[in-house]
LUMLO-168821 format. One record per residue (C-alpha): x, y, z. Coordinates in steps of 0.05 Angstrom, whole numbers, padded with zeros to 5 digits, always signed. Each point is the difference from the previous one (the first is absolute). Example, Ala and Ser with C-alpha at 12.3 -4.5 7.8 and 13.67 -1.06 7.14 Angstrom:
# LUMLO-168821
+00246-00090+00156
+00027+00069-00013
# end
This chain:
# LUMLO-168821
+01430+02583+02319
-00003+00040+00057
+00052+00035-00001
-00022+00084+00005
+00043+00019-00061
-00020-00046-00046
-00082+00019+00015
+00015+00065-00006
+00036-00008-00066
-00055-00038-00020
-00049+00065+00021
+00032+00028-00035
+00009-00024-00067
-00079-00017+00006
+00000+00082-00001
+00038+00013-00054
-00029-00051-00046
-00062+00030+00030
+00023+00071-00026
+00025-00026-00067
-00064-00015-00021
-00031+00073+00006
+00010+00035-00062
+00056+00021-00026
+00032-00060+00027
-00055-00062-00019
+00011+00004-00074
+00086-00022+00009
+00024-00045-00003
+00065-00041+00044
+00050+00017-00046
-00043+00088-00006
+00005-00003+00072
+00086-00031+00009
+00015+00054-00056
-00040+00065+00040
+00047-00034+00061
+00062+00007-00028
-00024+00064-00027
-00019+00026+00070
+00063-00021+00026
+00041+00033-00050
-00038+00060+00028
+00016-00007+00072
+00076-00017-00005
+00009+00069-00048
+00018-00056-00063
-00055+00012-00042
-00014-00060-00043
+00018+00012-00076
-00048-00020-00051
+00058-00029-00029
+00023-00044+00068
-00078-00011+00007
+00018-00042-00075
+00044-00036+00030
-00045-00033+00061
+00010-00076-00029
-00019-00017+00072
-00072+00028-00012
-00010-00007-00067
+00020+00007-00075
+00012+00061-00032
-00064+00009-00039
-00041-00022+00054
+00042+00060+00046
-00010+00053-00045
-00078-00021+00003
-00010-00010+00073
+00041+00081+00003
-00060+00009-00053
-00048-00023+00043
+00020+00030+00067
+00012+00071-00034
-00070-00009-00032
-00022-00009+00073
+00021+00053+00033
+00049-00038+00038
+00074+00022-00038
+00027+00060-00041
+00053+00009-00040
+00053+00055+00010
+00062+00038-00014
+00060+00020+00039
+00024+00061+00004
-00005+00011-00077
+00023-00055-00030
-00058-00032-00043
+00036-00055-00014
-00007-00039+00054
-00068-00020+00035
-00014-00014+00072
-00058-00030+00030
-00032+00032+00048
-00059-00025+00050
-00060+00044+00008
-00030+00040+00044
-00057-00066+00003
+00051-00042+00009
+00026+00023+00052
-00045+00000+00039
-00024-00065-00011
+00070-00011+00035
-00014+00052+00057
-00069-00050+00020
+00031-00060-00002
+00059+00027+00037
-00057+00035+00059
-00026-00073-00005
+00073-00022+00028
+00000+00052+00035
-00063-00028+00035
+00014-00070+00006
+00068+00016+00030
-00033+00026+00054
# end
């Protein structure tokens, strides 16, 4: 494996693992991390994830497990529930500033690796 791209990717994996071993991410399992990524992607794309849609993410975990994972993410201060435009029936999941700062840090590390 001598490809520059492969080595850069593996360095990035090492950085991400290092960041995920820091508070509050060190207490999260892989299902929580995957769920957090899906929530953050929804925010990035301008289509925040509804709680009911999150419960349907069977490729991540069962609905009961997802419920527990969402609660863990909320308790760690990584996501919040929000209502949009006064609609109190539909809750959306939104990454907090702490989560966005985490992904920004990873982004900065990627730029350093690419440079």
